[in-house]
C-alpha positions as CSV (number, residue, x, y, z in Angstrom):
1,X,180.8,-179.1,-144.5
2,X,183.9,-177.0,-145.7
3,X,185.7,-180.1,-144.7
4,X,183.9,-182.5,-146.9
5,X,184.1,-180.1,-149.9
6,X,187.8,-179.2,-149.8
7,X,189.7,-181.3,-146.8
8,X,193.1,-180.1,-148.2
9,X,192.0,-176.5,-147.0
10,X,189.7,-176.5,-143.8
11,X,190.0,-179.0,-141.2
12,X,189.0,-178.7,-137.2
13,X,191.1,-177.7,-134.1
14,X,191.2,-179.3,-131.1
15,X,187.7,-178.7,-129.9
16,X,186.0,-179.5,-133.3
17,X,185.7,-175.7,-134.8
18,X,186.3,-175.5,-138.3
19,X,189.8,-173.8,-139.2
20,X,191.5,-173.0,-142.3
21,X,194.6,-175.5,-142.8
22,X,196.6,-173.4,-145.2
23,X,198.4,-170.1,-144.4
24,X,198.3,-167.8,-147.3
25,X,197.6,-168.1,-150.7
26,X,195.4,-171.1,-152.1
27,X,197.1,-173.0,-154.5
28,X,195.2,-172.4,-158.0
29,X,194.5,-176.2,-158.2
30,X,192.2,-176.1,-155.1
31,X,190.1,-172.7,-155.9
32,X,187.5,-174.9,-157.3
33,X,187.3,-176.7,-154.4
34,X,187.2,-173.8,-152.0
35,X,184.4,-172.2,-154.1
36,X,182.5,-175.4,-153.7
37,X,183.0,-175.3,-149.9
38,X,181.9,-171.6,-149.9
39,X,178.7,-172.0,-151.5
40,X,177.8,-175.0,-149.5
41,X,178.5,-173.5,-146.2
42,X,175.1,-173.2,-144.3
43,X,176.5,-170.6,-142.0
44,X,178.0,-168.5,-144.5
45,X,181.2,-168.6,-142.7
46,X,183.4,-168.7,-145.9
47,X,184.4,-165.5,-147.9
48,X,186.4,-165.5,-150.8
49,X,188.5,-162.3,-151.4
50,X,190.4,-162.0,-154.1
């Protein structure tokens, strides 16, 4: 679900597990997409720390 909401930030590793594609700060232009991914994550695996 996170990769659908923010494909620039989330992807999959070689065995299909979700992973973050960006190291460090998330660009401001992607904040809304990342918040949408967090709110739509059925496993609640994403936590935004500000």
